[in-house]
C-alpha positions as CSV (number, residue, x, y, z in Angstrom):
1,M,-19.6,-4.1,-0.7
2,A,-16.4,-3.6,1.3
3,Q,-16.2,-0.5,3.5
4,L,-14.1,2.3,2.0
5,L,-11.1,3.6,4.0
6,T,-9.9,7.1,4.8
7,S,-6.2,8.1,4.2
8,E,-5.7,7.9,8.0
9,Q,-7.0,4.3,8.1
10,V,-4.7,3.4,5.2
11,A,-1.7,5.0,6.9
12,N,-2.5,3.1,10.1
13,Q,-2.8,-0.2,8.2
14,L,0.5,0.4,6.4
15,V,2.2,1.8,9.5
16,I,3.3,5.0,7.6
17,D,2.2,8.6,7.9
18,E,-0.5,10.1,5.7
19,R,2.1,11.9,3.6
20,G,3.3,8.5,2.4
21,V,-0.2,7.5,1.4
22,W,-0.6,10.7,-0.6
23,A,2.8,10.3,-2.2
24,A,1.8,6.8,-3.3
25,V,-1.5,8.2,-4.7
26,A,0.4,11.0,-6.5
27,A,2.7,8.4,-8.0
28,G,-0.3,6.4,-9.3
29,E,0.5,3.4,-7.0
30,I,-2.8,3.4,-5.0
31,A,-6.1,4.0,-6.7
32,T,-8.7,6.2,-5.0
33,V,-12.5,6.6,-5.1
34,R,-13.9,10.2,-5.1
35,L,-17.2,10.7,-3.4
36,G,-18.1,14.4,-3.8
37,E,-15.1,16.1,-2.1
38,A,-14.1,13.1,-0.1
39,I,-11.3,10.7,-1.3
40,R,-11.5,7.1,-0.1
41,F,-9.6,3.9,-0.7
42,R,-10.9,0.4,-1.5
43,P,-9.3,-2.3,0.7
44,S,-8.6,-4.3,-2.4
45,D,-6.6,-1.4,-4.0
46,V,-4.5,-1.1,-0.8
47,A,-3.9,-4.8,-0.9
48,K,-2.7,-4.5,-4.5
49,F,-0.4,-1.7,-3.6
50,V,1.1,-3.9,-0.8
51,A,1.5,-6.8,-3.1
52,S,3.3,-4.7,-5.7
53,T,5.9,-3.6,-3.1
54,I,6.9,-7.1,-2.0
55,R,10.4,-8.0,-3.0
56,V,11.4,-11.7,-3.2
57,C,15.0,-12.5,-2.3
58,N,16.4,-15.5,-4.1
59,I,19.3,-16.5,-1.8
60,G,20.5,-20.1,-2.0
61,R,21.5,-22.1,1.0
62,E,25.2,-21.7,0.2
63,E,24.8,-18.0,0.1
64,V,23.0,-17.8,3.4
65,A,25.7,-20.0,5.0
66,N,28.4,-17.6,3.8
67,V,26.7,-14.5,5.1
């Protein structure tokens, strides 16, 4: 089983502050695991969050040349 992460560890991995992590949790963008009073994160759920935020830019060669 993968080790669960704290909100501080997630924030460090994403290079954001912990408020950003909790905002994503409140928005339902990152799943959490509750262990008693502790809230932790699965690395796979953090990876899914990152994958969901990736934006692909479809710029053709002509468009790049004109920039």
